[in-house]
Each structure stands twice: as structure tokens, then as C-alpha cells.
KOLZA-800660 format. One record per residue (C-alpha): x, y, z. Coordinates in steps of 0.25 Angstrom, whole numbers, plus 5000, padded with zeros to 4 digits. Example, Ala and Ser with C-alpha at 12.3 -4.5 7.8 and 13.67 -1.06 7.14 Angstrom:
BEGIN
<node><u>5049</u><v>4982</v><w>5031</w></node>
<node><u>5055</u><v>4996</v><w>5029</w></node>
***
This chain:
BEGIN
<node><u>5358</u><v>4760</v><w>5060</w></node>
<node><u>5355</u><v>4749</v><w>5070</w></node>
<node><u>5350</u><v>4758</v><w>5079</w></node>
<node><u>5341</u><v>4765</v><w>5069</w></node>
<node><u>5336</u><v>4752</v><w>5063</w></node>
<node><u>5331</u><v>4747</v><w>5078</w></node>
<node><u>5325</u><v>4761</v><w>5081</w></node>
<node><u>5317</u><v>4761</v><w>5067</w></node>
<node><u>5312</u><v>4747</v><w>5071</w></node>
<node><u>5309</u><v>4751</v><w>5084</w></node>
<node><u>5300</u><v>4762</v><w>5080</w></node>
<node><u>5294</u><v>4753</v><w>5069</w></node>
<node><u>5289</u><v>4745</v><w>5080</w></node>
<node><u>5277</u><v>4755</v><w>5086</w></node>
<node><u>5275</u><v>4759</v><w>5071</w></node>
<node><u>5271</u><v>4745</v><w>5068</w></node>
<node><u>5262</u><v>4742</v><w>5080</w></node>
<node><u>5256</u><v>4754</v><w>5078</w></node>
<node><u>5254</u><v>4753</v><w>5063</w></node>
<node><u>5248</u><v>4737</v><w>5065</w></node>
<node><u>5238</u><v>4742</v><w>5077</w></node>
<node><u>5232</u><v>4753</v><w>5069</w></node>
<node><u>5231</u><v>4744</v><w>5056</w></node>
<node><u>5224</u><v>4732</v><w>5064</w></node>
<node><u>5215</u><v>4741</v><w>5071</w></node>
<node><u>5210</u><v>4749</v><w>5058</w></node>
<node><u>5209</u><v>4736</v><w>5050</w></node>
<node><u>5201</u><v>4730</v><w>5061</w></node>
<node><u>5193</u><v>4741</v><w>5064</w></node>
<node><u>5188</u><v>4740</v><w>5051</w></node>
<node><u>5172</u><v>4740</v><w>5051</w></node>
<node><u>5166</u><v>4725</v><w>5049</w></node>
<node><u>5169</u><v>4711</v><w>5052</w></node>
<node><u>5177</u><v>4704</v><w>5044</w></node>
<node><u>5174</u><v>4690</v><w>5049</w></node>
<node><u>5160</u><v>4692</v><w>5044</w></node>
<node><u>5166</u><v>4698</v><w>5032</w></node>
<node><u>5173</u><v>4686</v><w>5030</w></node>
<node><u>5162</u><v>4677</v><w>5026</w></node>
<node><u>5154</u><v>4689</v><w>5018</w></node>
<node><u>5140</u><v>4685</v><w>5017</w></node>
<node><u>5138</u><v>4674</v><w>5026</w></node>
<node><u>5135</u><v>4675</v><w>5042</w></node>
<node><u>5144</u><v>4665</v><w>5049</w></node>
<node><u>5140</u><v>4658</v><w>5061</w></node>
<node><u>5146</u><v>4665</v><w>5076</w></node>
<node><u>5155</u><v>4655</v><w>5077</w></node>
<node><u>5161</u><v>4656</v><w>5064</w></node>
<node><u>5163</u><v>4671</v><w>5067</w></node>
<node><u>5168</u><v>4669</v><w>5079</w></node>
<node><u>5178</u><v>4658</v><w>5074</w></node>
<node><u>5184</u><v>4667</v><w>5064</w></node>
<node><u>5186</u><v>4679</v><w>5073</w></node>
<node><u>5192</u><v>4670</v><w>5082</w></node>
<node><u>5202</u><v>4665</v><w>5072</w></node>
<node><u>5205</u><v>4679</v><w>5068</w></node>
<node><u>5207</u><v>4684</v><w>5082</w></node>
<node><u>5195</u><v>4694</v><w>5078</w></node>
<node><u>5187</u><v>4691</v><w>5090</w></node>
<node><u>5199</u><v>4695</v><w>5100</w></node>
<node><u>5200</u><v>4711</v><w>5104</w></node>
<node><u>5206</u><v>4721</v><w>5094</w></node>
<node><u>5220</u><v>4722</v><w>5102</w></node>
<node><u>5221</u><v>4706</v><w>5104</w></node>
<node><u>5219</u><v>4705</v><w>5089</w></node>
<node><u>5229</u><v>4715</v><w>5086</w></node>
<node><u>5239</u><v>4708</v><w>5096</w></node>
<node><u>5236</u><v>4694</v><w>5089</w></node>
<node><u>5238</u><v>4701</v><w>5076</w></node>
<node><u>5252</u><v>4705</v><w>5081</w></node>
<node><u>5256</u><v>4692</v><w>5086</w></node>
<node><u>5253</u><v>4686</v><w>5073</w></node>
<node><u>5259</u><v>4696</v><w>5066</w></node>
<node><u>5274</u><v>4695</v><w>5075</w></node>
<node><u>5271</u><v>4681</v><w>5074</w></node>
<node><u>5271</u><v>4679</v><w>5058</w></node>
<node><u>5256</u><v>4675</v><w>5059</w></node>
<node><u>5246</u><v>4687</v><w>5052</w></node>
<node><u>5235</u><v>4676</v><w>5052</w></node>
<node><u>5225</u><v>4672</v><w>5040</w></node>
<node><u>5216</u><v>4676</v><w>5033</w></node>
<node><u>5200</u><v>4676</v><w>5032</w></node>
<node><u>5204</u><v>4666</v><w>5021</w></node>
<node><u>5214</u><v>4659</v><w>5029</w></node>
<node><u>5227</u><v>4662</v><w>5023</w></node>
<node><u>5238</u><v>4666</v><w>5030</w></node>
<node><u>5241</u><v>4682</v><w>5031</w></node>
<node><u>5256</u><v>4679</v><w>5029</w></node>
<node><u>5255</u><v>4670</v><w>5018</w></node>
<node><u>5244</u><v>4680</v><w>5011</w></node>
<node><u>5255</u><v>4692</v><w>5013</w></node>
<node><u>5265</u><v>4683</v><w>5010</w></node>
<node><u>5259</u><v>4682</v><w>4997</w></node>
<node><u>5255</u><v>4694</v><w>4994</w></node>
<node><u>5266</u><v>4703</v><w>4999</w></node>
<node><u>5276</u><v>4699</v><w>4987</w></node>
<node><u>5266</u><v>4704</v><w>4977</w></node>
<node><u>5266</u><v>4718</v><w>4983</w></node>
<node><u>5280</u><v>4718</v><w>4986</w></node>
<node><u>5283</u><v>4717</v><w>4972</w></node>
<node><u>5273</u><v>4725</v><w>4968</w></node>
<node><u>5279</u><v>4738</v><w>4978</w></node>
<node><u>5293</u><v>4734</v><w>4973</w></node>
<node><u>5290</u><v>4739</v><w>4960</w></node>
<node><u>5282</u><v>4750</v><w>4964</w></node>
<node><u>5293</u><v>4756</v><w>4973</w></node>
<node><u>5306</u><v>4752</v><w>4965</w></node>
<node><u>5298</u><v>4760</v><w>4951</w></node>
<node><u>5294</u><v>4771</v><w>4961</w></node>
<node><u>5308</u><v>4771</v><w>4967</w></node>
<node><u>5314</u><v>4772</v><w>4952</w></node>
<node><u>5306</u><v>4783</v><w>4948</w></node>
<node><u>5306</u><v>4791</v><w>4959</w></node>
<node><u>5320</u><v>4790</v><w>4958</w></node>
<node><u>5323</u><v>4793</v><w>4944</w></node>
<node><u>5313</u><v>4803</v><w>4941</w></node>
<node><u>5315</u><v>4809</v><w>4955</w></node>
<node><u>5331</u><v>4809</v><w>4951</w></node>
<node><u>5328</u><v>4815</v><w>4937</w></node>
<node><u>5318</u><v>4825</v><w>4942</w></node>
<node><u>5330</u><v>4831</v><w>4953</w></node>
<node><u>5340</u><v>4830</v><w>4943</w></node>
<node><u>5332</u><v>4838</v><w>4933</w></node>
<node><u>5326</u><v>4848</v><w>4943</w></node>
<node><u>5316</u><v>4857</v><w>4934</w></node>
<node><u>5319</u><v>4851</v><w>4922</w></node>
<node><u>5308</u><v>4845</v><w>4913</w></node>
<node><u>5311</u><v>4830</v><w>4918</w></node>
<node><u>5309</u><v>4836</v><w>4932</w></node>
<node><u>5296</u><v>4840</v><w>4931</w></node>
<node><u>5292</u><v>4830</v><w>4920</w></node>
<node><u>5294</u><v>4819</v><w>4930</w></node>
<node><u>5288</u><v>4826</v><w>4942</w></node>
<node><u>5277</u><v>4829</v><w>4934</w></node>
<node><u>5274</u><v>4814</v><w>4927</w></node>
<node><u>5277</u><v>4808</v><w>4943</w></node>
<node><u>5267</u><v>4817</v><w>4947</w></node>
<node><u>5256</u><v>4815</v><w>4937</w></node>
<node><u>5259</u><v>4799</v><w>4941</w></node>
<node><u>5258</u><v>4801</v><w>4955</w></node>
<node><u>5244</u><v>4810</v><w>4953</w></node>
<node><u>5238</u><v>4797</v><w>4947</w></node>
<node><u>5233</u><v>4787</v><w>4958</w></node>
<node><u>5240</u><v>4774</v><w>4958</w></node>
<node><u>5226</u><v>4765</v><w>4956</w></node>
<node><u>5223</u><v>4773</v><w>4944</w></node>
<node><u>5238</u><v>4772</v><w>4939</w></node>
<node><u>5236</u><v>4758</v><w>4941</w></node>
<node><u>5225</u><v>4755</v><w>4932</w></node>
<node><u>5231</u><v>4764</v><w>4923</w></node>
<node><u>5243</u><v>4755</v><w>4921</w></node>
<node><u>5237</u><v>4743</v><w>4922</w></node>
<node><u>5227</u><v>4746</v><w>4909</w></node>
<node><u>5238</u><v>4752</v><w>4901</w></node>
<node><u>5250</u><v>4743</v><w>4904</w></node>
<node><u>5242</u><v>4731</v><w>4908</w></node>
<node><u>5230</u><v>4731</v><w>4898</w></node>
<node><u>5232</u><v>4741</v><w>4887</w></node>
<node><u>5248</u><v>4738</v><w>4884</w></node>
<node><u>5249</u><v>4725</v><w>4892</w></node>
<node><u>5262</u><v>4727</v><w>4898</w></node>
<node><u>5259</u><v>4722</v><w>4912</w></node>
<node><u>5250</u><v>4713</v><w>4917</w></node>
<node><u>5236</u><v>4719</v><w>4920</w></node>
<node><u>5234</u><v>4712</v><w>4934</w></node>
<node><u>5245</u><v>4704</v><w>4943</w></node>
<node><u>5237</u><v>4693</v><w>4949</w></node>
<node><u>5243</u><v>4682</v><w>4954</w></node>
<node><u>5256</u><v>4684</v><w>4946</w></node>
<node><u>5262</u><v>4696</v><w>4953</w></node>
<node><u>5276</u><v>4694</v><w>4947</w></node>
<node><u>5285</u><v>4709</v><w>4946</w></node>
<node><u>5280</u><v>4710</v><w>4931</w></node>
<node><u>5266</u><v>4711</v><w>4936</w></node>
<node><u>5269</u><v>4720</v><w>4946</w></node>
<node><u>5277</u><v>4730</v><w>4939</w></node>
<node><u>5265</u><v>4737</v><w>4932</w></node>
<node><u>5256</u><v>4740</v><w>4946</w></node>
<node><u>5271</u><v>4743</v><w>4951</w></node>
<node><u>5276</u><v>4752</v><w>4942</w></node>
<node><u>5262</u><v>4759</v><w>4942</w></node>
<node><u>5263</u><v>4762</v><w>4956</w></node>
<node><u>5276</u><v>4767</v><w>4957</w></node>
<node><u>5272</u><v>4778</v><w>4945</w></node>
<node><u>5262</u><v>4782</v><w>4955</w></node>
<node><u>5271</u><v>4786</v><w>4967</w></node>
<node><u>5284</u><v>4788</v><w>4963</w></node>
<node><u>5282</u><v>4803</v><w>4962</w></node>
<node><u>5286</u><v>4805</v><w>4978</w></node>
<node><u>5299</u><v>4799</v><w>4977</w></node>
<node><u>5302</u><v>4806</v><w>4964</w></node>
<node><u>5299</u><v>4819</v><w>4970</w></node>
<node><u>5308</u><v>4814</v><w>4984</w></node>
<node><u>5319</u><v>4810</v><w>4974</w></node>
<node><u>5318</u><v>4824</v><w>4967</w></node>
<node><u>5319</u><v>4833</v><w>4978</w></node>
<node><u>5330</u><v>4822</v><w>4985</w></node>
<node><u>5338</u><v>4824</v><w>4971</w></node>
<node><u>5338</u><v>4839</v><w>4970</w></node>
<node><u>5341</u><v>4841</v><w>4984</w></node>
<node><u>5353</u><v>4832</v><w>4983</w></node>
<node><u>5358</u><v>4839</v><w>4971</w></node>
<node><u>5358</u><v>4852</v><w>4979</w></node>
<node><u>5366</u><v>4845</v><w>4991</w></node>
<node><u>5382</u><v>4848</v><w>4995</w></node>
<node><u>5387</u><v>4834</v><w>4991</w></node>
<node><u>5380</u><v>4833</v><w>4975</w></node>
<node><u>5387</u><v>4847</v><w>4974</w></node>
<node><u>5400</u><v>4841</v><w>4981</w></node>
<node><u>5400</u><v>4830</v><w>4971</w></node>
<node><u>5398</u><v>4837</v><w>4959</w></node>
<node><u>5411</u><v>4846</v><w>4963</w></node>
<node><u>5419</u><v>4835</v><w>4964</w></node>
<node><u>5416</u><v>4831</v><w>4951</w></node>
<node><u>5406</u><v>4820</v><w>4951</w></node>
<node><u>5397</u><v>4818</v><w>4940</w></node>
<node><u>5382</u><v>4819</v><w>4939</w></node>
<node><u>5381</u><v>4804</v><w>4937</w></node>
<node><u>5389</u><v>4801</v><w>4950</w></node>
<node><u>5382</u><v>4812</v><w>4959</w></node>
<node><u>5367</u><v>4810</v><w>4955</w></node>
<node><u>5365</u><v>4794</v><w>4958</w></node>
<node><u>5377</u><v>4795</v><w>4970</w></node>
<node><u>5374</u><v>4808</v><w>4978</w></node>
<node><u>5360</u><v>4814</v><w>4971</w></node>
<node><u>5352</u><v>4801</v><w>4970</w></node>
<node><u>5356</u><v>4794</v><w>4982</w></node>
<node><u>5353</u><v>4803</v><w>4991</w></node>
<node><u>5341</u><v>4806</v><w>4985</w></node>
<node><u>5334</u><v>4793</v><w>4986</w></node>
<node><u>5331</u><v>4793</v><w>5001</w></node>
<node><u>5318</u><v>4799</v><w>5001</w></node>
<node><u>5315</u><v>4792</v><w>4988</w></node>
<node><u>5318</u><v>4778</v><w>4996</w></node>
<node><u>5308</u><v>4785</v><w>5007</w></node>
<node><u>5296</u><v>4786</v><w>4997</w></node>
<node><u>5298</u><v>4772</v><w>4992</w></node>
<node><u>5299</u><v>4765</v><w>5004</w></node>
<node><u>5286</u><v>4773</v><w>5008</w></node>
<node><u>5281</u><v>4767</v><w>4994</w></node>
<node><u>5285</u><v>4754</v><w>4997</w></node>
<node><u>5275</u><v>4754</v><w>5009</w></node>
<node><u>5265</u><v>4761</v><w>5005</w></node>
<node><u>5265</u><v>4752</v><w>4992</w></node>
<node><u>5266</u><v>4739</v><w>5000</w></node>
<node><u>5253</u><v>4743</v><w>5008</w></node>
<node><u>5246</u><v>4751</v><w>4997</w></node>
<node><u>5246</u><v>4741</v><w>4985</w></node>
<node><u>5232</u><v>4738</v><w>4986</w></node>
<node><u>5225</u><v>4745</v><w>4975</w></node>
<node><u>5238</u><v>4741</v><w>4964</w></node>
<node><u>5235</u><v>4726</v><w>4968</w></node>
<node><u>5221</u><v>4728</v><w>4967</w></node>
<node><u>5221</u><v>4734</v><w>4953</w></node>
<node><u>5232</u><v>4725</v><w>4947</w></node>
<node><u>5226</u><v>4713</v><w>4956</w></node>
<node><u>5240</u><v>4708</v><w>4964</w></node>
<node><u>5241</u><v>4698</v><w>4974</w></node>
<node><u>5249</u><v>4708</v><w>4984</w></node>
<node><u>5246</u><v>4714</v><w>4999</w></node>
<node><u>5236</u><v>4725</v><w>4993</w></node>
<node><u>5227</u><v>4715</v><w>4987</w></node>
<node><u>5225</u><v>4706</v><w>5000</w></node>
<node><u>5225</u><v>4719</v><w>5010</w></node>
<node><u>5213</u><v>4722</v><w>5001</w></node>
<node><u>5208</u><v>4710</v><w>5002</w></node>
<node><u>5209</u><v>4708</v><w>5015</w></node>
<node><u>5202</u><v>4720</v><w>5018</w></node>
<node><u>5190</u><v>4717</v><w>5011</w></node>
<node><u>5189</u><v>4702</v><w>5018</w></node>
<node><u>5192</u><v>4710</v><w>5031</w></node>
<node><u>5204</u><v>4701</v><w>5034</w></node>
<node><u>5210</u><v>4711</v><w>5043</w></node>
<node><u>5222</u><v>4703</v><w>5049</w></node>
<node><u>5226</u><v>4701</v><w>5035</w></node>
<node><u>5227</u><v>4716</v><w>5032</w></node>
<node><u>5233</u><v>4720</v><w>5045</w></node>
<node><u>5245</u><v>4709</v><w>5044</w></node>
<node><u>5248</u><v>4714</v><w>5030</w></node>
<node><u>5247</u><v>4730</v><w>5034</w></node>
<node><u>5256</u><v>4725</v><w>5045</w></node>
<node><u>5267</u><v>4719</v><w>5037</w></node>
<node><u>5266</u><v>4731</v><w>5028</w></node>
<node><u>5269</u><v>4740</v><w>5040</w></node>
<node><u>5281</u><v>4731</v><w>5044</w></node>
<node><u>5287</u><v>4732</v><w>5030</w></node>
<node><u>5284</u><v>4747</v><w>5029</w></node>
<node><u>5292</u><v>4750</v><w>5042</w></node>
<node><u>5303</u><v>4741</v><w>5037</w></node>
<node><u>5304</u><v>4748</v><w>5025</w></node>
<node><u>5306</u><v>4761</v><w>5032</w></node>
<node><u>5316</u><v>4757</v><w>5040</w></node>
<node><u>5325</u><v>4751</v><w>5028</w></node>
<node><u>5322</u><v>4764</v><w>5019</w></node>
<node><u>5329</u><v>4772</v><w>5031</w></node>
<node><u>5341</u><v>4762</v><w>5032</w></node>
<node><u>5341</u><v>4763</v><w>5018</w></node>
<node><u>5343</u><v>4780</v><w>5020</w></node>
<node><u>5357</u><v>4777</v><w>5025</w></node>
<node><u>5361</u><v>4770</v><w>5013</w></node>
<node><u>5356</u><v>4780</v><w>5003</w></node>
<node><u>5361</u><v>4791</v><w>5013</w></node>
<node><u>5376</u><v>4790</v><w>5019</w></node>
<node><u>5371</u><v>4803</v><w>5028</w></node>
<node><u>5361</u><v>4796</v><w>5035</w></node>
<node><u>5365</u><v>4788</v><w>5047</w></node>
<node><u>5356</u><v>4780</v><w>5057</w></node>
<node><u>5358</u><v>4782</v><w>5070</w></node>
***
């Protein structure tokens, strides 16, 4: 197990540097001068422009800027925004909000995938199987931003069951509506993976042996069928976690959630390239770590898996 973890960590090193370099290159290759955009309609003097560029290392060659950025990242100093705030402080304020939102969405998505997938797999070809598949596909066909607006109108405005916007009060309860709505639009993939795994597990020799020994369905289904069918669903949920962490811009914009997505959107509009790159780099590291942890979880769920 230790050798496997070390090998995965070594594999993550080129992934990290390759990803950060591409991100840095693409962001800083965007047209326009972020320093000039900072002043809006005003025309600053050349001395002021030069001073601002020196402050943010924009007067250095591209590779020097990239190396200085890596130095700051590894030393825990991700720079400052154009408004003078520390990027570290901005991230610390925004990340917990997005983490709450994504946690609600992923946990709900996982529970829906397992519940409906298990139901469909155990009732293959029957009404419950067809009904759950049709329901999931209908929800999946609705664009997320449409589903969010519909949920906001009916649940928040029409019925008054949840806050219409979140704002600074980003509590678990306030984030429940957008989180559950996101989950309803993405759980179909996990549900179909669970369904296929359940059908395959039910035909396995170990399940037949369990029934032959006299075990009941109450024992066989949760221990032998459901547990061995969770691996693809967990993999899908882990991928959803990484994608949602980096892709909550639309959701946070609609519900006015002060999370990472909204900060990134505002930073892109202001041309704060250092903020964009720093946030995306942290999200990349998190995505790599989550995938390694999920791989290690496989051995816990399935005793047949051993890492060497």
C-alpha cells in the first residue's frame, strides 16, 4: 500500500506542473492589458503603469513570472488582488462556502444514485426500473441553469420553502436548494453505473453461494451486492466533486453565493490573472488528492483489490 501511494504521488508531480503551466500560459495569453483595465476610463501615467506592473511581476518575461508564481505558491504566498487583498484571505473566505454547496450536491447525488440504482438493478425489466430510468433521464436532459431558475422560482418565490438568494448568510440550510437541484441534474450517470453493477453482482458466483448457504436477501443485498457495486458510483461521485468545485460559477451567480465560482468570475472580469491561476491551481491539487483517496478506498470496499 505504501509503495502504491508513493507511486501515485510521484505520478502527480508531472500532472501538477503540466497543468499549472498550461493554466498560467492560457490565462496570461488572454488579449488585453489587465493593468490598463484596472484604471477603467482613466489614463494613468507611464510611471504609474510601470509601478503596478512591477508590483505584480508583469514586467518580467513569461517564464520568470511562472517561476515566481510557483515560488509564491510553495511558500504559501499567492499574491494580492488588484484591490489589495491577499489571495490567501480571499480563498479562505470563499472556499468553505463552495465546499458546503458541493458537499450537499455530491452527497445527495451519491444517495440518489445508490438508492435508485439499487432499486433498478434489483427490479430489472419491471415498472420500477423503467420509471426510475425515465425520471432520471428527464432530469438529466434539463440544463442545470434552467433547473436552478425553475427551482428558485417555484421553491423559493412561489412556495417560499427556501431562500431565493444566499448572500452573506451561506448556511447549510440556505445552500440546500441549489445543492439538491444540482444533484438532481447529474445523478443519472451514477444511477446507471449502480444499476449495471447490481445486475452484474447478482449474477456473480459469490452471490449464488451466499443464497445457497441459506442467507436471506436482507443479508445478501447490502453486504454482497450493494457493497461490491459501489466502486463505479464512488468514482463518479469523486469526479463530480472535482468538477463541481471548479464549476459552480453559474450556480453561485444565480443564487448570489459568495464562493469560489463567483470570485473567479469577478476576477476574470477584472483581469486579475494571479487570482484566477492561484485558485485553479489549488483546485487542481485538490482534484488529484481526491482521486488518490478514492483509489485507496477501493481496497476498503472490495477485499479482492490489493495495491502493491
